[in-house]
N, C-alpha and C positions, 0 to 999 in steps of 0.2 A: 139439757144441751148446753155446752160451753159457749158462752157469748160475752162479748165485752171488748174493751180496747186495751191493748198492751203497748206500753211505751218502752221502746228499745233504744239503748244508747249504741248506735251503730259504730263498729270499728272501721278503720280504713282498710280497704282491700276488696271485700265482697260487694257485689251489686245489691241493690234493694231487692231484686228478685231472689238472689241467694239467701238473703235474710229471711224472706217469707218462707222459702223452702225449708230452712233449718228450724224455724219456729214451728212449722207444720209438723215436722218430725218430733220435735220436743213435746208438743201438746197432743199429738195424735189427732189433729183436726185438719181437715182438708180445706175448709172454707175460710181463707184468710186473705185480706186485701190491705191496702195502705192508702194514706191520704196525700201522698206526694213523695216522689223518689228522691234519693240522694245519689250523686255520682259515686263511683267506686272509691275514689281517693278521699271523699268527704267522710266526716264522722258526725256523731250527734244524734239528735232526736228523730226517730222514725216512728210514726204513729201507725200501729197495725190494728185492723178491725177483724175481730174473730166471730165466726158464726153469723147469726142473722143481722148483726149490726153492720155488716158489710154493706147493707142497703143504705146506710147513712153516709157513705163515702161522698156522694154527690153534694151533701151539705157542708162537708168539712174540707174538701179539696181546695176551696177558695180562701181558706183561712190565711191570715197574715203569717209570715215566717220571719224569724230573726236569725242572723248568722254572725259569726266572727270569722272574718276573711283575712288571710295573710296574703298580701300582694307583693310580689318581688319585682322591683323596678329594674330597668336596664336590659331585660331579656323578654322578647315576645316569642310565643310558640304557636304552632298551627292549631293545637287543641285548646289554646287559651289557658292551659293549666300545666302543672309540672309533668304530666304524663307525656307531653309532646316535647320534652326538653331536648331529646336527641335530634329534633328537627328545628331547634332554635337558632337564632342568630342574635348576637349582641348588637344592639343599635348603636351607631356612632353618635358622638356628641359629648364625650368626656364626662364631666361631673354630673351626678344625678341632681334633680331639682331639690331646692330647699323645702323644708317642712311647710313654710308659709305658701309656697307655690303650689304644693300638693293640696293643702287645705282649700285654697282658692279654686283649684280645678274641680274639686268635689262638688261645688255649687251647682254645676250643670247636670249632676246626676241625682238631684233631689226633686221631689214632686212627680208629676206625671209627664212621661215622654215616650217616644218610640225607641225601642231597642231591637237590634238585629241579633237573633240567636246565634250561637257558635255554629260554624260549619260542621264541627264534630259534635252533633247533638242528635237526639231522637226525633226531631221535627221531621214531618213528612213533606217531601217535595215531589209532585207527580207520582204519588203512591209509593215512594221509596224513602227510606230513612236518610236523612242528610249525611250522617256519618258514613254510610255505605258509599255514597257518591264521592265524598271527600277522600276516603281511603283509595278509591279507584282513580283519584286525580281528575275527576270530572267536575265541571262547573256546578256550583250549588247556589241557586237563586232563592235565598231565604227572604221572606217579606218581614218588615219590621212589625213588632208587636207592641201595643200600648201597655206600659207597665207603670207602677207607682212605687216610689221609694218614700216611705213615710218618715224615716229617720236615717241619717247617714252620719256616723261619727268617726273621726280619726282618733283611734284609741292610743296608738303608740307608733314609734319608729325605731327599728334596730338595724343599723347599717342600711342595706338596700331593701329591707322588708318593712312595709307599713301594715299595721293591723287596723281593720275597719269593722265597725259594728253596723250592720245593715238590717233595717226593718222594712220589708217589702211585700208587695202583692204576690199572689200565686202567679207562676209563669215567668218570674224574673230570673235571669241567669246571672249569678254572681261572677261566673267566668267572663261573660261579656263585659261586665262592669270593670273587671281587672284589665282586660284587653283595651277597652275604650279609654280608660284612665291613662294607660300607657301612651295611647295615640294622642290624647289631649296634652300630655306632658312632653311629648316628642322624644321620649326615651325608650318606649316599649315597656310592656309589663305582662305578667301572667299570674294566675292564681296558684300560689304555692301551698296553701292549706285552707280548709274550710270546715267549720263546725256549726251545725244547726243547733241553736240554743233554745228556740221556742217555735211552737206551731199552734196557732190559735191560743187557747187558754192553758196549754200544757208547756212545761219547761223540761229541759234535759235533766235537771236535778231530780225529777220524778221518775226518770227512766231507769231501766235495769240493763246491765251489761249483757251482751249476747252470751258470753261464757257462762254467766250465772243462769240464764234461761236454759241453756243446754244441759247444765249440771242438774238443775231442778226437775227437768222433764215435765211430766204431766202436773206436778205440783205447782208449776208456775201459773196454773189457772187461778190460784188464789190472788194473783197480782192483777187480774183483769179488772178494769174500771167498768162499772155498770153503765148501761146505755143512757141512764138519766144524767150522767155527768158530761155527755158529749155535746149536747146542744143547749148548754146553759144560757147562751145568748138569745135563745128564742123564748118568748113568753110561754107559760104553761097553763093549761086548762085542766082542772080535775073533773073527771066524768063520773056520772052515776053508774051503777052496775049495768043498767040498760044501755047507757051511752057507750060504755066500754065494749059491750057486745056488738053494738052497731059499728063502732070504729074498727073492731077486729075483722069485720066483714066488709069494710070499705064503704059503709053507708054514710050518708050525710049526717052531720051533727048540728043540732040547733040548740037554742037556749034551754029547752026543757031537758036536755041531756047533760047539763053541766051542774056541778055542785060547788065549785070553787075556781076562782081565777087567781093565778100567781103571776107576777111580773106585769109589765105594761102591755096588756092584750088589745086594748082599744086601737083599732086601725091597723094592727099588725097583719101582714099578708100571709105569713107562715107562722105556725104555732105548734107546740108540743101538746099532744093529748095524753093525759095520765089517767090510769085507772084509780079506783078509790084508795088503793094502797100506795099510790105514788109511782107506780111502775110505768115506764114509757110504753104506750100502746101503738102510737102512730104519730107521724108528722102530717099536719093538715094545711091546706091552703084555703084562704077565705074566698068565698064566691061573691058574686055581685049582689046577691040578696042577703048577704051576711052569714049564711050557713057555712059550715066547714067541711071540706072534702078531704078525707084521708088519702094522701098520695103515696105514702110509704107506710106499710103496716108491719109491725115487728112481732106479732103474736099469731 
């Protein structure tokens, strides 16, 4: 059975759903998911999970993401990006802010704070996608979401476009950052371009272009990363043969079923369970009595 992670360098244009559908056709595999979408106009790293490792998505969706964002100053749009440019207006105010002013304004977007998602987003309000109500010109009452920006760097400025490097938590909207920065500066702004460069431990340099994937077809299975590489941040426990059988059936694991401990396992609430050959069998959670309960089984 084909199983593993495929790192895709997404081109601008198709949705993340489109990418999944095209990779399904290339691989001939129906069971494919992802660990976080990208807007159609965005490019860069899209982590796809193929086969039974789709069960690991819940542990990867919260990974930190890094982006390179091009923010155009002086124009605000309803979608907060270049897609809504036909609905834009140029804010009054003459000259655009100086580089020092922009750098100072970025301070308010570092750390943990509440962020309001864009009205044109997939967030649900009263059971309806926010973008559906926004397109119908109906009020959209989106609640702020607590997000964290771990690093925010002003990389460069070319005329009215500033490039930012953003390292942020899952659920962060770079489009909202661009819009809110424009509000803070008093000149308006929108996201002109976005590229995801990292997701968790993976980087876009490891990814394969979509065109290459479609050209290689089923042979792209050789590019799949094994499940053992996906949760390297979790401590690993090597099981005995009997322990591996128990884990495969979802049974509790105790000290008698272990042969080796890798990483810092003491006190860890969630751990990887590996068979004697080092293959990932399950992800387990520690119980109050110290035993381990497999919560996701891969075999």
